[in-house]
C-alpha positions, 0 to 999 in steps of 0.5 A, spaced: 534 440 490 532 446 489 525 449 487 523 453 481 518 459 484 515 463 480 514 471 483 510 476 481 512 484 483 514 491 483 522 492 483 524 497 488 532 497 492 529 493 497 528 487 492 534 489 487 537 483 490 532 478 489 531 480 482 538 480 479 541 473 483 545 477 489 540 474 494 538 467 492 533 464 497 535 457 500 532 452 496 529 456 491 530 459 484 527 465 483 523 467 476 521 473 478 516 477 474 516 485 474 509 486 473 504 492 473 500 492 480 493 491 477 495 485 473 498 482 479 492 483 484 487 480 478 491 475 475 493 471 483 486 474 486 482 471 481 486 465 478 492 465 482 496 465 477 503 465 480 507 462 485 508 468 490 507 476 488 507 481 491 500 484 493 495 490 496 494 488 503 487 490 502 485 485 497 490 479 501 485 481 507 479 481 503 480 475 500 483 471 506 476 473 509 473 470 503 477 464 503 481 465 498 487 460 497 492 464 499 497 466 506 501 471 507 508 472 509 509 478 514 514 482 509 512 488 507 515 491 500 512 497 499 509 503 504 507 509 503 505 515 507 498 518 505 497 525 507 500 528 500 496 523 496 489 528 498 487 533 492 482 538 491 480 543 486 482 550 489 475 553 487 471 547 492 470 550 498 475 545 502 479 548 506 480 542 511 479 535 512 471 536 514 470 540 508 470 534 505 463 532 507 458 534 502 463 534 496 464 528 490 471 525 491 474 521 486 479 514 487 481 508 484 477 503 486 473 503 494 477 496 496 484 500 494 489 499 500 491 506 499 483 509 500 481 505 506 488 508 509 486 515 507 479 514 509 481 510 516 485 516 517 480 522 515 475 518 520 479 517 526 485 523 526 479 529 523 473 526 524 470 526 517 464 522 516 466 517 510 458 516 510 457 524 508 460 524 502 459 522 495 464 517 492 466 516 484 470 510 482 474 511 476 478 504 475 474 500 470 476 493 471 475 491 479 481 487 481 476 482 485 469 483 486 466 485 492 460 488 495 460 495 497 457 497 503 450 500 502 451 506 506 456 509 501 454 513 495 459 510 490 458 512 482 463 510 477 465 516 473 462 516 466 465 513 460 469 518 456 471 522 462 478 523 466 478 524 473 484 528 473 480 533 468 474 532 472 478 535 479 482 540 474 474 542 471 471 541 479 466 535 477 470 532 482 472 537 488 477 532 491 481 526 489 485 520 492 491 518 489 495 512 490 499 515 485 499 523 482 497 524 475 502 527 471 497 533 469 496 534 477 504 534 479 505 541 477 497 544 476 498 550 481 492 553 478 486 549 479 488 544 484 492 543 490 494 538 495 488 538 501 494 538 506 499 544 503 504 542 508 504 534 508 510 532 511 509 536 516 502 532 517 506 525 516 511 525 521 506 528 526 502 523 524 507 518 525 509 520 532 502 520 534 500 514 532 507 510 531 504 507 523 507 508 517 502 505 512 502 499 510 500 498 502 503 491 500 505 485 503 507 478 500 502 471 499 503 465 497 499 460 494 496 456 499 495 450 497 503 450 494 504 452 502 501 446 504 506 442 500 511 445 502 511 450 508 519 451 508 518 456 503 515 461 507 521 462 512 526 461 505 523 467 502 521 471 508 529 470 509 531 472 502 526 479 502 530 480 508 536 479 506 535 484 500 532 490 503 539 489 508 542 490 502 539 495 501 541 498 507 548 498 506 548 501 499 544 507 503 551 508 507 555 509 501 555 516 501 559 517 495 556 523 492 558 519 485 553 514 486 546 517 488 544 523 484 541 527 490 545 534 492 543 534 500 542 526 499 546 525 506 541 530 509 535 526 507 537 520 509 539 523 516 532 526 517 529 519 516 533 515 520 532 521 525 524 520 524 524 512 523 529 510 525 534 505 522 529 499 519 523 504 518 521 498 512 521 493 518 518 486 516 515 481 521 508 481 525 511 483 532 515 489 529 508 491 525 502 489 529 499 496 530 501 498 524 496 491 521 491 492 527 490 499 525 489 497 518 484 491 519 480 495 523 479 501 518 476 495 514 472 492 518 469 500 520 468 501 513 464 495 511 469 491 507 471 485 511 465 482 515 468 480 522 477 481 524 480 474 524 486 474 529 492 477 526 496 471 526 491 467 521 493 472 516 500 469 515 504 463 515 504 459 521 512 458 521 514 466 519 510 468 526 516 470 530 521 471 524 524 478 525 
């Protein structure tokens, strides 16, 4: 018997096999809904609208600590190095990370995974004191209501103001982005990246820590998991198979298939730094990265206590590779 399962998630080459049906998880017929991230987070965290979904790692760990009925599998469809997503106004006086102290920094949401990673990296790798910063959030609708520790000076950007324009005019000194605003991509006049040699910084960070920051995981409605625990294993194996299919497609270096001139060199460089499986799934291969991130959440006051890493994931997926 095949069970239909509604899944909300984004589209990546790593998941394309699941979306187009090339990969069929055993016992499941996936109804894949390609929805915007914020809509997925809001609907799944508050109303549990889907059988399973992609999920912000920070929001999931916070939700789990609050007892929300979600359980993850150790699949991580999105990972992003974050050094290139810190922008500063050229007239702000910010030259090095410690210069962020005493400045006005914009971010979408304080609980957003990208901003948790950036704050943790700034604190641990560059000695930035997070409580010495004035934080300004621009998101009007929180994905999940949580209490932000009072030690942070967090304000809302005024109505009618656009954060990218505020950075350009100097009303904000810096900004942490999950994606770069289109208006800032080619703005060489008023803004720049904090780490202008960001690729070198990210490679150095990875070689030092072994951490390729995880942004998203995959969660299942916990009541569904309790009723059909085999779904967790089937989904995990399906995601793994889809990722392997994406890797196989990358091995086809025919220049007619990919619109990049020096594609082979880019892929060779990535493999030399990150290895053959940079998008690794499974708890065992990601223990240090998850432990680091949970530590950041605890230090930043977004969770009150750290649970064991195993408790965040479906028990029957803990040893899967």
